[in-house]
C-alpha positions as CSV (number, residue, x, y, z in Angstrom):
1,X,0.0,0.0,0.0
2,X,1.3,3.4,-1.0
3,X,-0.1,6.8,-0.7
4,X,-3.1,7.9,1.3
5,X,-5.0,5.7,3.3
6,X,-8.6,5.5,2.1
7,X,-11.2,5.1,4.9
8,X,-14.9,4.3,5.3
9,X,-16.8,5.2,8.3
10,X,-19.6,3.2,9.6
11,X,-21.7,4.4,12.6
12,X,-25.2,4.9,13.1
13,X,-25.0,8.1,14.9
14,X,-24.6,10.8,12.5
15,X,-22.7,13.2,15.2
16,X,-20.1,10.4,15.6
17,X,-19.7,10.0,11.7
18,X,-19.3,13.8,11.2
19,X,-16.8,14.1,14.0
20,X,-14.7,11.1,13.0
21,X,-14.9,12.6,9.3
22,X,-13.6,15.9,10.6
23,X,-10.7,14.4,12.8
24,X,-9.5,12.0,10.3
25,X,-9.6,14.5,7.3
26,X,-7.1,16.6,9.1
27,X,-4.4,13.8,9.0
28,X,-2.3,14.2,6.0
29,X,-2.1,10.5,5.0
30,X,-5.8,9.9,5.5
31,X,-8.6,10.1,3.0
32,X,-12.2,9.5,4.1
33,X,-14.0,8.3,0.9
34,X,-17.5,7.8,2.4
35,X,-19.8,7.3,5.5
36,X,-22.5,4.8,6.2
37,X,-25.2,4.7,8.9
38,X,-25.9,0.9,9.0
39,X,-24.2,-2.3,8.3
40,X,-25.7,-3.0,5.1
41,X,-24.9,0.5,3.7
42,X,-21.3,0.0,4.9
43,X,-21.0,-3.3,3.1
44,X,-22.3,-1.7,-0.2
45,X,-20.1,1.2,0.1
46,X,-17.0,-0.6,1.0
47,X,-17.5,-2.9,-2.0
48,X,-17.9,0.2,-4.3
49,X,-15.0,2.3,-2.9
50,X,-12.5,-0.5,-2.1
51,X,-10.9,1.4,1.0
52,X,-8.0,0.4,2.8
53,X,-9.6,0.7,6.1
54,X,-13.2,0.5,7.3
55,X,-13.9,1.9,10.8
56,X,-16.9,-0.3,12.0
57,X,-19.3,0.3,15.0
58,X,-20.8,-2.9,16.3
59,X,-24.4,-1.7,17.3
60,X,-26.0,-0.7,13.9
61,X,-29.4,-1.2,12.4
62,X,-30.4,-3.3,9.3
63,X,-27.2,-5.3,9.8
64,X,-24.9,-5.3,12.9
65,X,-21.2,-4.7,12.9
66,X,-19.9,-8.2,13.2
67,X,-22.2,-9.4,10.3
68,X,-21.1,-6.6,8.2
69,X,-17.5,-7.2,9.1
70,X,-18.1,-11.0,8.0
71,X,-19.4,-9.9,4.7
72,X,-16.5,-7.4,4.1
73,X,-14.0,-10.2,4.9
74,X,-15.7,-12.5,2.3
75,X,-16.5,-10.0,-0.5
76,X,-14.0,-7.1,0.0
77,X,-10.7,-8.9,1.6
78,X,-8.5,-5.9,0.6
79,X,-10.2,-3.8,3.3
80,X,-9.2,-4.1,6.8
81,X,-11.8,-3.7,9.3
82,X,-11.2,-1.9,12.5
83,X,-14.0,-1.9,15.0
84,X,-14.6,1.3,16.8
85,X,-17.3,0.8,19.4
86,X,-18.5,1.7,23.0
87,X,-18.6,-1.8,24.0
88,X,-15.5,-3.9,25.1
89,X,-17.3,-6.9,26.6
90,X,-16.0,-10.5,26.0
91,X,-18.7,-11.5,23.5
92,X,-18.7,-8.5,21.4
93,X,-14.8,-8.8,21.0
94,X,-14.8,-12.5,20.1
95,X,-17.7,-12.1,17.7
96,X,-15.7,-9.3,15.9
97,X,-12.4,-11.0,15.8
98,X,-14.3,-14.4,14.5
99,X,-16.0,-12.2,11.7
100,X,-12.7,-11.0,10.5
101,X,-12.0,-7.8,12.2
102,X,-8.2,-6.9,12.4
103,X,-8.3,-4.4,15.2
104,X,-10.6,-3.3,18.0
105,X,-10.8,0.1,19.7
106,X,-13.2,1.5,22.1
107,X,-14.4,5.1,21.5
108,X,-12.6,6.6,24.4
109,X,-9.4,6.1,22.1
110,X,-7.5,9.4,21.6
111,X,-6.9,10.9,18.2
112,X,-3.3,9.6,18.2
113,X,-4.2,6.1,19.2
114,X,-6.8,5.9,16.6
115,X,-4.5,7.1,13.7
116,X,-1.8,4.8,14.9
117,X,-4.4,1.9,14.8
118,X,-5.6,2.8,11.2
119,X,-2.1,2.8,10.2
120,X,-1.5,-0.5,11.7
121,X,-4.4,-2.4,10.3
122,X,-3.8,-0.9,6.8
123,X,-0.3,-2.2,7.0
124,X,-1.8,-5.8,7.8
125,X,-1.1,-5.7,11.5
126,X,-3.5,-6.4,14.4
127,X,-4.1,-3.7,17.0
128,X,-6.2,-3.5,20.3
129,X,-6.7,-0.7,22.8
130,X,-5.9,-1.3,26.4
131,X,-9.4,-2.2,27.7
132,X,-9.8,-4.8,25.0
133,X,-6.3,-6.3,25.7
134,X,-7.4,-6.6,29.3
135,X,-10.5,-8.8,28.2
136,X,-8.4,-10.8,26.0
137,X,-5.8,-11.5,28.7
138,X,-8.8,-12.4,31.1
139,X,-9.8,-15.1,28.7
140,X,-6.3,-16.4,28.4
141,X,-5.8,-16.4,32.3
142,X,-8.8,-18.7,32.8
143,X,-7.4,-21.8,30.8
144,X,-4.0,-20.9,32.1
145,X,-4.8,-21.9,35.6
146,X,-5.8,-25.5,34.5
147,X,-3.1,-28.2,35.0
148,X,-2.3,-31.2,32.6
149,X,-3.3,-34.7,32.9
150,X,-0.5,-35.4,35.4
151,X,-1.7,-32.6,37.6
152,X,1.3,-30.6,37.0
153,X,1.4,-27.1,35.4
154,X,5.2,-26.9,34.9
155,X,6.4,-26.4,31.4
156,X,9.2,-28.5,29.6
157,X,12.4,-26.2,29.1
158,X,12.6,-25.4,25.4
159,X,15.6,-26.3,23.3
160,X,18.1,-23.6,22.1
161,X,17.2,-22.3,18.6
162,X,19.5,-20.6,16.1
163,X,20.0,-17.1,17.1
164,X,18.9,-17.5,20.6
165,X,19.7,-19.2,23.9
166,X,18.1,-22.4,25.4
167,X,15.3,-21.7,28.2
168,X,12.4,-19.4,28.3
169,X,12.6,-15.9,29.7
170,X,11.4,-15.3,33.2
171,X,8.3,-13.2,32.0
172,X,7.1,-16.0,29.5
173,X,3.8,-17.7,30.4
174,X,4.5,-21.3,30.1
175,X,1.2,-22.2,31.8
176,X,-0.6,-20.6,29.0
177,X,1.3,-22.4,26.5
178,X,0.6,-25.6,28.2
179,X,-3.0,-24.9,28.2
180,X,-2.9,-24.7,24.5
181,X,-1.5,-28.1,24.2
182,X,-4.8,-30.3,24.2
183,X,-6.5,-27.9,21.8
184,X,-3.8,-27.5,19.3
185,X,-1.9,-30.7,19.4
186,X,-0.1,-30.1,16.0
187,X,1.7,-27.3,17.2
188,X,5.3,-27.9,18.7
189,X,6.1,-26.7,22.3
190,X,7.9,-23.6,20.9
191,X,5.1,-22.8,18.6
192,X,2.7,-22.9,21.6
193,X,4.9,-20.5,23.4
194,X,4.8,-18.1,20.5
195,X,1.0,-18.5,20.2
196,X,0.6,-17.8,23.8
197,X,2.5,-14.5,23.4
198,X,0.6,-13.6,20.4
199,X,-2.6,-13.9,22.4
200,X,-1.2,-11.6,24.9
201,X,-0.8,-9.1,22.1
202,X,2.9,-9.3,21.8
203,X,4.7,-8.2,18.6
204,X,7.2,-10.3,16.8
205,X,10.1,-8.3,18.3
206,X,8.6,-8.5,21.8
207,X,8.2,-12.3,21.3
208,X,11.8,-12.5,20.2
209,X,13.0,-10.6,23.3
210,X,10.8,-12.7,25.6
211,X,12.0,-16.1,24.4
212,X,15.7,-15.0,23.6
213,X,15.5,-15.9,19.9
214,X,15.9,-13.8,16.6
215,X,13.0,-12.0,15.0
216,X,13.6,-14.0,11.9
217,X,13.1,-17.2,14.0
218,X,9.9,-15.9,15.6
219,X,8.6,-15.2,12.0
220,X,9.3,-18.7,10.9
221,X,7.2,-20.1,13.9
222,X,4.3,-17.6,13.4
223,X,4.1,-18.6,9.7
224,X,4.3,-22.2,10.8
225,X,1.6,-22.0,13.4
226,X,-0.7,-19.9,11.1
227,X,-0.5,-22.6,8.4
228,X,-1.3,-25.3,11.1
229,X,-4.1,-23.2,12.5
230,X,-5.5,-22.6,8.9
231,X,-5.5,-18.6,9.7
232,X,-4.2,-15.7,7.6
233,X,-3.2,-13.2,10.2
234,X,-3.0,-12.4,14.0
235,X,-6.7,-11.5,14.5
236,X,-8.0,-14.8,13.2
237,X,-5.4,-16.6,15.3
238,X,-6.6,-14.6,18.3
239,X,-10.1,-15.4,17.6
240,X,-9.3,-19.1,17.4
241,X,-7.2,-19.2,20.4
242,X,-10.3,-17.5,22.4
243,X,-12.6,-20.2,21.3
244,X,-13.5,-22.8,23.9
245,X,-14.0,-25.7,21.3
């Protein structure tokens, strides 16, 4: 993607749409190409305009934001959906991520945070506001407290990898990695460690620092676990990891 980031705004409140359009139009590398007042209108507008990013509210008439996001992901996959909503409860977040949203912000986000999130999803990254990360971590913590079949929660010490040192950093969360084992048996022990850190919202660089390996090594593990999970990006991987099935 080059040049200005083209954006569609979808929100059922006109004052919110107008305010966002005014704010985003002041950002040099942004261009608001249309606004929609309901989910169905948003889907049609996005199909016509093919924007880089769609800012999507969740609670909208005709077609809600999660359903609209699912349509966009299927029909206009080149558009990254960034949810911008008042609600940050467990069910809404998981529904949006499973539908294909690449990021999730609450409406109390500041202008700088919103602009950074738009640029991130336009570049193919995933992004979440602090309240959303807290909810995601809360879901991760629940299964992390379980033990394995032998009644032990201790993790095996990982082997050394190219560009890194044997062992796991003190701030890694092996319990979360262990909790992923019965649900994702195809993943290696190191892939589960990487996956657990992805579920905590860590970037590749942060994962590399935590596990004492190179960023290139992390990218290799990320690509491998994405292939095994059948997902295309971090948002889908997070949505799958948060499922109970």
